[in-house]
C-alpha angles and dihedrals in degrees: 000000000000115000118229113239114250093239090057091048089052091050091049089050092052092047090049091051091048091051092048090047091050089052092051091044090052090055094048095046092046092049093048094047092046092049090051089050089054099043100043096065091041091057091045091051094240133123119295114217105207092178091062090047092051089049091053093048091047091056091054093045091051090052091049091051090053092051093048094046089050089053091051093049091051091048092053092046090057097054110012108192121159089247091052091046091051092050090048090051092052095043092042091052093049094046093045091050091050090048090050093051092047092048093049090049091050091049090053094048099043097078091048092050095046093048094048097056125219099288103028115097118234115251115278093244088082103086096196093062119087125191126200130186100036 
């Protein structure tokens, strides 16, 4: 077996840390922007569209899952042991399933969001949407 040069291992480690950090940053930025999207209309006394906010947060979570899965793949490519491959398979399956569910949810919400417009509340028959300031 060919041994990986230490400089390359260091580079892979840095890239992995960057990918993990980008995943965490994506979650934090998405949460902050989504919170702002929820609070701003509340303070203005207008309707709050929770469906749009969930859609926005889902996009950031999906991006974060992609970054984190990339980091895991790179980590396993550096030192492929059977234990590491098994962990990658389990983590990859869970993250891919989460990504799939988030993507399906976003696809289902997109037509509702686009048809409602930015300031028009979604019809009350959607139980996950809350309006304030009516």
